[in-house]
Phi, psi and omega in degrees: 000317178296323181294318178296320179295318178299316178296322179295316179294319179296318178297317180297315178297321178297315180297315179298315179297316181296317179295315180297315182295314181296321180297320178294320179295316180295318180298319179293322180295320181288331182283330184301312179295327180295323181295324180286337181274344182295154178290121175271124183298135175279168181306311185290342176292338182258005181262137175234146178246148179187208179139203183216159177221130180231133177226130178216120180231137172208191184297100179077010183233135177224135177219115180235129178218148177219138182213082176286151178205165177222139178234153175246121180277101180296315176201182182296346184255345187220134173224142178231153182192185180232149178220156173242156179214148175207138178212153177225129178233135177222135181214063175065295183262354191215140167218152186214139172238131181232128182224136181189190181223157183224148168256129187242141172222128178239130180241125182242088181297326171224159186303332184273345183246134178227125172259144183226149173232123183230107176262118187238131175243124186228146171262127185247132177233098179257136177232125182248131178279155178297145176111309185282313181257017180136185186285341184244148171275153178207162180241139181235109179247132180196167174264144179229134175249133178232141176235102181265125172252124187229166175216140181207167175264129184247131173224116184064235181266001187246136175235133177239131182189200180222145179235153180238127179274105183287346179256018184300135175221114184295342179280351179286337182057042176248303179247141181280335180218162177283332180270140179220117174289154180214155168230124186235137177223135177228139182233000000 
């Protein structure tokens, strides 16, 4: 009696195992052709364009900046890209033009958080009028490298956060502070 019961249980387990195993094999077989038929994203499907525009006007002061950029989404967690930048500042005794390019990296550990690395190389042309900084006017032209490490809150295509320039030097007369708030949008 025990032997018959054991055989019945063994047969039942064999049937359950066989059905389960065969169903997985069939499911895997059916999925393989579907995967080859799926749309494989082209390069341009993973590219987004965006950037920033800044305008500031006050009594005798003008600040205009533009920074277009493009990123390539490697996967949902990583994007890399290139950016351009240009700005003009004028304040009665002083004017400055800054032009450059940036290498961008965005890391999204979760969809709402974005870490950024922005390596920027800029050509700076500062011109100081006589009187404010001494008896003579002078021009100061140089290259400036900035490395911004940032963190922000991301919702949809927009990220709001703050970045820190680890190469900040107050004697460069490029950035007034090492910290820079940002709003970033890509479409």
